[in-house]
C-alpha positions as CSV (number, residue, x, y, z in Angstrom):
1,X,0.1,0.0,0.0
2,X,2.6,2.6,0.8
3,X,4.8,1.4,-2.0
4,X,1.5,2.4,-4.4
5,X,1.2,5.7,-2.9
6,X,4.5,6.7,-3.0
7,X,4.2,5.7,-6.9
8,X,1.2,7.1,-7.4
9,X,2.5,10.9,-5.7
10,X,5.7,10.4,-7.9
11,X,3.7,10.0,-10.9
12,X,1.7,13.2,-10.1
13,X,5.0,15.1,-9.3
14,X,6.6,14.2,-12.6
15,X,3.8,15.0,-14.6
16,X,3.8,18.5,-13.4
17,X,7.4,18.8,-14.3
18,X,6.3,19.2,-18.0
19,X,4.4,22.4,-17.7
20,X,7.6,24.1,-16.6
21,X,8.7,26.4,-19.5
22,X,11.7,29.0,-18.8
23,X,11.5,32.6,-17.9
24,X,11.7,34.7,-21.0
25,X,11.9,38.1,-20.6
26,X,9.9,40.9,-22.5
27,X,11.8,43.2,-24.5
28,X,11.2,46.6,-25.3
29,X,13.7,49.0,-27.7
30,X,13.8,52.2,-28.7
31,X,10.9,55.6,-27.7
32,X,7.6,54.0,-26.2
33,X,5.2,55.5,-28.6
34,X,1.7,55.9,-27.5
35,X,-1.1,56.9,-29.1
36,X,-2.0,59.8,-26.7
37,X,1.5,61.6,-27.0
38,X,0.9,61.2,-31.1
39,X,-2.5,63.1,-30.9
40,X,-0.7,66.1,-29.1
41,X,1.5,66.2,-32.1
42,X,0.3,68.8,-34.5
43,X,2.1,70.8,-37.7
44,X,3.5,74.5,-35.8
45,X,5.1,72.8,-33.1
46,X,8.8,73.4,-32.7
47,X,11.6,71.1,-32.0
48,X,11.3,71.3,-28.1
49,X,7.7,70.9,-28.0
50,X,8.1,68.0,-29.4
51,X,11.0,66.9,-27.7
52,X,9.3,67.4,-24.1
53,X,6.0,65.5,-25.8
54,X,8.2,62.1,-27.1
55,X,11.7,62.7,-25.8
56,X,14.7,62.6,-27.8
57,X,14.4,60.9,-30.8
58,X,16.3,57.3,-31.5
59,X,17.7,58.2,-34.8
60,X,18.5,61.9,-36.5
61,X,20.0,62.5,-39.8
62,X,23.6,64.5,-39.1
63,X,22.8,65.7,-42.9
64,X,19.1,66.2,-42.3
65,X,18.8,67.5,-39.0
66,X,15.0,68.8,-40.0
67,X,14.0,64.7,-40.1
68,X,13.3,63.4,-36.7
69,X,12.8,59.1,-36.6
70,X,10.9,57.7,-33.7
71,X,11.6,53.8,-33.4
72,X,9.7,51.2,-30.8
73,X,10.0,47.7,-30.6
74,X,7.9,45.6,-27.6
75,X,8.7,41.5,-27.5
76,X,6.5,39.9,-24.8
77,X,7.2,36.5,-23.8
78,X,9.5,35.6,-26.9
79,X,6.4,35.9,-29.1
80,X,5.5,38.1,-31.8
81,X,8.0,41.4,-32.2
82,X,5.6,44.7,-32.2
83,X,7.3,47.7,-34.2
84,X,6.2,51.0,-34.7
85,X,7.7,53.8,-36.3
86,X,6.9,57.7,-36.1
87,X,8.7,60.2,-38.1
88,X,8.9,63.8,-38.1
89,X,10.0,66.4,-40.4
90,X,10.5,69.9,-39.6
91,X,10.9,73.2,-41.7
92,X,12.1,76.2,-40.1
93,X,12.3,74.7,-36.6
94,X,8.3,73.8,-37.1
95,X,6.6,70.6,-37.3
96,X,5.3,69.9,-40.7
97,X,4.8,66.3,-41.6
98,X,3.9,63.0,-39.6
99,X,4.1,59.7,-40.9
100,X,3.5,56.6,-38.9
């Protein structure tokens, strides 16, 4: 009886081990872009105002400082990678074009 109980408990414990999965860390890279912040953007804002809303851009072209590129990637639990890209164009220090 005792031996049967021990075998039964061991089998239950071993079947529980098959449910274990390694921990996969969530990976966020770049500028976090949310719809609220994008809604605050509108043509006419200067670079300082845009920077205070979104932060510094991830990419700036050193030959064309009037184009700012914000890139954000997010991968949760090793799943599909979510990518967002926002390109802002300025003319005479004023925001003229927003491309998503």
